[in-house]
N, CA, C and O atoms as a GROMACS GRO file, in nm:
protein
  304
    1MET      N    1  11.459   7.452   6.008
    1MET     CA    2  11.312   7.540   5.967
    1MET      C    3  11.216   7.468   6.077
    1MET      O    4  11.191   7.536   6.176
    2GLU      N    5  11.173   7.366   6.072
    2GLU     CA    6  11.076   7.289   6.153
    2GLU      C    7  11.105   7.322   6.270
    2GLU      O    8  11.022   7.398   6.321
    3PHE      N    9  11.220   7.285   6.352
    3PHE     CA   10  11.242   7.352   6.484
    3PHE      C   11  11.206   7.501   6.492
    3PHE      O   12  11.114   7.532   6.569
    4PHE      N   13  11.257   7.579   6.436
    4PHE     CA   14  11.249   7.736   6.469
    4PHE      C   15  11.092   7.737   6.446
    4PHE      O   16  11.037   7.804   6.533
    5LEU      N   17  11.008   7.685   6.359
    5LEU     CA   18  10.884   7.728   6.384
    5LEU      C   19  10.826   7.707   6.518
    5LEU      O   20  10.779   7.797   6.587
    6LEU      N   21  10.835   7.556   6.556
    6LEU     CA   22  10.764   7.487   6.666
    6LEU      C   23  10.798   7.594   6.793
    6LEU      O   24  10.722   7.629   6.883
    7THR      N   25  10.913   7.625   6.774
    7THR     CA   26  10.993   7.718   6.898
    7THR      C   27  10.908   7.855   6.874
    7THR      O   28  10.841   7.891   6.971
    8LEU      N   29  10.903   7.922   6.778
    8LEU     CA   30  10.818   8.042   6.762
    8LEU      C   31  10.680   8.036   6.821
    8LEU      O   32  10.631   8.116   6.901
    9ILE      N   33  10.618   7.917   6.764
    9ILE     CA   34  10.464   7.889   6.792
    9ILE      C   35  10.483   7.878   6.979
    9ILE      O   36  10.410   7.941   7.056
   10PHE      N   37  10.567   7.809   7.012
   10PHE     CA   38  10.550   7.802   7.176
   10PHE      C   39  10.602   7.925   7.248
   10PHE      O   40  10.549   7.945   7.358
   11ILE      N   41  10.698   8.014   7.206
   11ILE     CA   42  10.713   8.119   7.230
   11ILE      C   43  10.589   8.209   7.264
   11ILE      O   44  10.554   8.254   7.374
   12VAL      N   45  10.532   8.222   7.140
   12VAL     CA   46  10.400   8.303   7.126
   12VAL      C   47  10.291   8.266   7.224
   12VAL      O   48  10.226   8.347   7.291
   13ALA      N   49  10.279   8.126   7.225
   13ALA     CA   50  10.192   8.070   7.267
   13ALA      C   51  10.216   8.122   7.450
   13ALA      O   52  10.136   8.186   7.518
   14ALA      N   53  10.320   8.081   7.479
   14ALA     CA   54  10.379   8.120   7.609
   14ALA      C   55  10.344   8.294   7.665
   14ALA      O   56  10.326   8.327   7.783
   15VAL      N   57  10.342   8.374   7.563
   15VAL     CA   58  10.350   8.520   7.589
   15VAL      C   59  10.218   8.534   7.637
   15VAL      O   60  10.186   8.585   7.744
   16VAL      N   61  10.124   8.473   7.531
   16VAL     CA   62   9.976   8.485   7.532
   16VAL      C   63   9.927   8.446   7.658
   16VAL      O   64   9.855   8.520   7.726
   17VAL      N   65   9.965   8.321   7.696
   17VAL     CA   66   9.935   8.268   7.806
   17VAL      C   67   9.960   8.395   7.966
   17VAL      O   68   9.873   8.442   8.040
   18VAL      N   69  10.087   8.410   7.967
   18VAL     CA   70  10.117   8.548   8.055
   18VAL      C   71  10.038   8.653   8.071
   18VAL      O   72   9.990   8.701   8.174
   19VAL      N   73  10.026   8.694   7.927
   19VAL     CA   74   9.904   8.824   7.952
   19VAL      C   75   9.804   8.792   7.981
   19VAL      O   76   9.755   8.867   8.065
   20ILE      N   77   9.726   8.689   7.942
   20ILE     CA   78   9.586   8.666   7.989
   20ILE      C   79   9.610   8.632   8.129
   20ILE      O   80   9.507   8.658   8.191
   21ILE      N   81   9.701   8.586   8.206
   21ILE     CA   82   9.720   8.557   8.327
   21ILE      C   83   9.703   8.710   8.450
   21ILE      O   84   9.633   8.741   8.547
   22ALA      N   85   9.825   8.772   8.360
   22ALA     CA   86   9.826   8.907   8.417
   22ALA      C   87   9.722   9.002   8.394
   22ALA      O   88   9.710   9.087   8.482
   23LYS      N   89   9.647   9.008   8.300
   23LYS     CA   90   9.518   9.089   8.294
   23LYS      C   91   9.428   9.013   8.408
   23LYS      O   92   9.373   9.093   8.484
   24LYS      N   93   9.408   8.903   8.431
   24LYS     CA   94   9.330   8.833   8.527
   24LYS      C   95   9.375   8.878   8.689
   24LYS      O   96   9.295   8.906   8.778
   25THR      N   97   9.527   8.877   8.702
   25THR     CA   98   9.552   8.935   8.817
   25THR      C   99   9.523   9.075   8.855
   25THR      O  100   9.487   9.108   8.968
   26ALA      N  101   9.543   9.177   8.730
   26ALA     CA  102   9.494   9.304   8.770
   26ALA      C  103   9.374   9.340   8.746
   26ALA      O  104   9.354   9.460   8.734
   27SER      N  105   9.292   9.272   8.737
   27SER     CA  106   9.176   9.287   8.767
   27SER      C  107   9.107   9.294   8.900
   27SER      O  108   9.001   9.353   8.924
   28HIS      N  109   9.201   9.209   9.004
   28HIS     CA  110   9.176   9.201   9.143
   28HIS      C  111   9.207   9.334   9.206
   28HIS      O  112   9.261   9.421   9.137
   29LYS      N  113   9.179   9.356   9.326
   29LYS     CA  114   9.240   9.437   9.409
   29LYS      C  115   9.342   9.411   9.497
   29LYS      O  116   9.355   9.297   9.543
   30PHE      N  117   9.430   9.519   9.532
   30PHE     CA  118   9.568   9.496   9.624
   30PHE      C  119   9.538   9.571   9.727
   30PHE      O  120   9.497   9.686   9.708
   31LYS      N  121   9.554   9.520   9.855
   31LYS     CA  122   9.551   9.613   9.985
   31LYS      C  123   9.693   9.630  10.061
   31LYS      O  124   9.764   9.540  10.106
   32CYS      N  125   9.712   9.755  10.062
   32CYS     CA  126   9.830   9.807  10.121
   32CYS      C  127   9.816   9.771  10.302
   32CYS      O  128   9.716   9.798  10.367
   33ARG      N  129   9.941   9.706  10.357
   33ARG     CA  130   9.956   9.680  10.468
   33ARG      C  131  10.011   9.796  10.568
   33ARG      O  132  10.050   9.775  10.683
   34HIS      N  133  10.007   9.904  10.510
   34HIS     CA  134  10.030  10.033  10.607
   34HIS      C  135   9.887  10.076  10.636
   34HIS      O  136   9.826  10.067  10.743
   35CYS      N  137   9.836  10.132  10.499
   35CYS     CA  138   9.700  10.210  10.540
   35CYS      C  139   9.574  10.119  10.497
   35CYS      O  140   9.465  10.177  10.485
   36SER      N  141   9.580   9.995  10.475
   36SER     CA  142   9.482   9.920  10.448
   36SER      C  143   9.363   9.962  10.306
   36SER      O  144   9.254   9.918  10.271
   37GLU      N  145   9.433  10.043  10.266
   37GLU     CA  146   9.350  10.072  10.123
   37GLU      C  147   9.354   9.988  10.000
   37GLU      O  148   9.454   9.932   9.957
   38GLU      N  149   9.265   9.986   9.962
   38GLU     CA  150   9.258   9.888   9.864
   38GLU      C  151   9.266   9.940   9.692
   38GLU      O  152   9.194  10.035   9.659
   39PHE      N  153   9.338   9.886   9.607
   39PHE     CA  154   9.364   9.949   9.470
   39PHE      C  155   9.388   9.872   9.380
   39PHE      O  156   9.426   9.760   9.416
   40ARG      N  157   9.376   9.898   9.234
   40ARG     CA  158   9.421   9.820   9.131
   40ARG      C  159   9.544   9.854   9.067
   40ARG      O  160   9.582   9.970   9.083
   41ILE      N  161   9.607   9.786   9.004
   41ILE     CA  162   9.729   9.826   8.907
   41ILE      C  163   9.710   9.785   8.748
   41ILE      O  164   9.619   9.708   8.717
   42GLU      N  165   9.774   9.825   8.677
   42GLU     CA  166   9.803   9.794   8.530
   42GLU      C  167   9.861   9.650   8.525
   42GLU      O  168   9.960   9.612   8.588
   43TRP      N  169   9.780   9.566   8.434
   43TRP     CA  170   9.874   9.455   8.403
   43TRP      C  171  10.002   9.410   8.368
   43TRP      O  172  10.042   9.294   8.361
   44SER      N  173  10.073   9.536   8.342
   44SER     CA  174  10.216   9.516   8.317
   44SER      C  175  10.255   9.516   8.451
   44SER      O  176  10.334   9.428   8.485
   45LYS      N  177  10.221   9.585   8.524
   45LYS     CA  178  10.317   9.566   8.683
   45LYS      C  179  10.300   9.476   8.715
   45LYS      O  180  10.383   9.442   8.798
   46VAL      N  181  10.179   9.352   8.681
   46VAL     CA  182  10.192   9.222   8.725
   46VAL      C  183  10.300   9.156   8.695
   46VAL      O  184  10.359   9.084   8.776
   47ILE      N  185  10.345   9.180   8.543
   47ILE     CA  186  10.448   9.069   8.504
   47ILE      C  187  10.578   9.140   8.567
   47ILE      O  188  10.670   9.062   8.592
   48LEU      N  189  10.604   9.307   8.604
   48LEU     CA  190  10.733   9.345   8.611
   48LEU      C  191  10.755   9.349   8.735
   48LEU      O  192  10.867   9.392   8.763
   49THR      N  193  10.672   9.312   8.844
   49THR     CA  194  10.684   9.371   9.003
   49THR      C  195  10.723   9.253   9.059
   49THR      O  196  10.653   9.153   9.043
   50GLU      N  197  10.840   9.249   9.132
   50GLU     CA  198  10.868   9.113   9.224
   50GLU      C  199  10.728   9.061   9.295
   50GLU      O  200  10.660   9.148   9.349
   51HIS      N  201  10.691   8.954   9.298
   51HIS     CA  202  10.572   8.892   9.341
   51HIS      C  203  10.610   8.723   9.416
   51HIS      O  204  10.690   8.638   9.376
   52SER      N  205  10.525   8.722   9.524
   52SER     CA  206  10.546   8.579   9.577
   52SER      C  207  10.381   8.549   9.610
   52SER      O  208  10.294   8.629   9.645
   53GLY      N  209  10.371   8.398   9.584
   53GLY     CA  210  10.214   8.385   9.596
   53GLY      C  211  10.126   8.493   9.586
   53GLY      O  212  10.140   8.555   9.481
   54GLY      N  213  10.050   8.530   9.653
   54GLY     CA  214   9.929   8.635   9.635
   54GLY      C  215   9.995   8.776   9.690
   54GLY      O  216   9.918   8.870   9.710
   55GLU      N  217  10.109   8.788   9.709
   55GLU     CA  218  10.159   8.905   9.728
   55GLU      C  219  10.271   8.992   9.634
   55GLU      O  220  10.363   8.930   9.582
   56TYR      N  221  10.258   9.120   9.618
   56TYR     CA  222  10.321   9.194   9.520
   56TYR      C  223  10.368   9.306   9.584
   56TYR      O  224  10.296   9.384   9.646
   57LYS      N  225  10.514   9.321   9.567
   57LYS     CA  226  10.592   9.456   9.642
   57LYS      C  227  10.558   9.572   9.518
   57LYS      O  228  10.612   9.587   9.408
   58LEU      N  229  10.453   9.643   9.580
   58LEU     CA  230  10.409   9.784   9.496
   58LEU      C  231  10.388   9.895   9.588
   58LEU      O  232  10.354   9.892   9.706
   59VAL      N  233  10.416  10.010   9.501
   59VAL     CA  234  10.399  10.169   9.586
   59VAL      C  235  10.226  10.162   9.608
   59VAL      O  236  10.150  10.138   9.514
   60CYS      N  237  10.187  10.184   9.735
   60CYS     CA  238  10.074  10.219   9.742
   60CYS      C  239  10.011  10.350   9.709
   60CYS      O  240  10.058  10.449   9.764
   61PRO      N  241   9.894  10.367   9.613
   61PRO     CA  242   9.895  10.498   9.573
   61PRO      C  243   9.839  10.594   9.634
   61PRO      O  244   9.804  10.694   9.571
   62PHE      N  245   9.816  10.581   9.787
   62PHE     CA  246   9.753  10.663   9.907
   62PHE      C  247   9.872  10.686   9.982
   62PHE      O  248   9.912  10.802   9.989
   63CYS      N  249   9.936  10.596  10.041
   63CYS     CA  250  10.025  10.654  10.134
   63CYS      C  251  10.144  10.644  10.100
   63CYS      O  252  10.233  10.674  10.180
   64LYS      N  253  10.176  10.589   9.947
   64LYS     CA  254  10.313  10.643   9.892
   64LYS      C  255  10.435  10.544   9.933
   64LYS      O  256  10.550  10.560   9.890
   65VAL      N  257  10.390  10.418  10.037
   65VAL     CA  258  10.526  10.330  10.074
   65VAL      C  259  10.514  10.197  10.027
   65VAL      O  260  10.424  10.115  10.047
   66LYS      N  261  10.632  10.185   9.952
   66LYS     CA  262  10.640  10.052   9.883
   66LYS      C  263  10.667   9.925   9.978
   66LYS      O  264  10.750   9.911  10.068
   67ASP      N  265  10.578   9.845   9.933
   67ASP     CA  266  10.596   9.738  10.051
   67ASP      C  267  10.511   9.624   9.984
   67ASP      O  268  10.479   9.639   9.866
   68TRP      N  269  10.473   9.512  10.051
   68TRP     CA  270  10.432   9.378  10.040
   68TRP      C  271  10.258   9.425  10.028
   68TRP      O  272  10.198   9.479  10.122
   69CYS      N  273  10.205   9.399   9.919
   69CYS     CA  274  10.038   9.402   9.933
   69CYS      C  275   9.991   9.284   9.875
   69CYS      O  276  10.040   9.219   9.782
   70THR      N  277   9.862   9.259   9.958
   70THR     CA  278   9.798   9.151   9.918
   70THR      C  279   9.701   9.134   9.816
   70THR      O  280   9.619   9.225   9.819
   71GLU      N  281   9.683   9.060   9.738
   71GLU     CA  282   9.590   9.050   9.611
   71GLU      C  283   9.482   8.973   9.700
   71GLU      O  284   9.507   8.890   9.788
   72HIS      N  285   9.354   9.018   9.658
   72HIS     CA  286   9.224   9.022   9.708
   72HIS      C  287   9.157   8.998   9.548
   72HIS      O  288   9.132   9.091   9.471
   73PRO      N  289   9.133   8.842   9.515
   73PRO     CA  290   9.065   8.819   9.394
   73PRO      C  291   8.903   8.844   9.405
   73PRO      O  292   8.836   8.816   9.505
   74ASN      N  293   8.860   8.894   9.297
   74ASN     CA  294   8.718   8.967   9.298
   74ASN      C  295   8.625   8.836   9.346
   74ASN      O  296   8.672   8.726   9.314
   75LYS      N  297   8.501   8.836   9.417
   75LYS     CA  298   8.427   8.748   9.463
   75LYS      C  299   8.308   8.722   9.336
   75LYS      O  300   8.287   8.793   9.237
   76GLY      N  301   8.240   8.593   9.379
   76GLY     CA  302   8.155   8.585   9.275
   76GLY      C  303   8.227   8.512   9.116
   76GLY      O  304   8.156   8.501   9.015
   0.00000   0.00000   0.00000
C-alpha cells in the first residue's frame, strides 16, 4: 500500500511539472521557417508534438506548411 501511494504521488507530481513546463513554453512565440511569421500554440500541442531542443514540428497557421518551427522565448 505504501509503495502504491508513493508511486501515485510521484506520477501526479510529474504530470504537474510537465503541464507547467508546457504552459510556459506555449507562452512563447514560434517562427515558421517558410514564411517567417510568428505564432503561438496551445500548451497541449507542446506535449503532443514532435520536438527537439527549441524546435517543434508544427503546421504554420499562415502558410499551412508542416515543418520545424523555432521557439522564441519572451524577452524580459
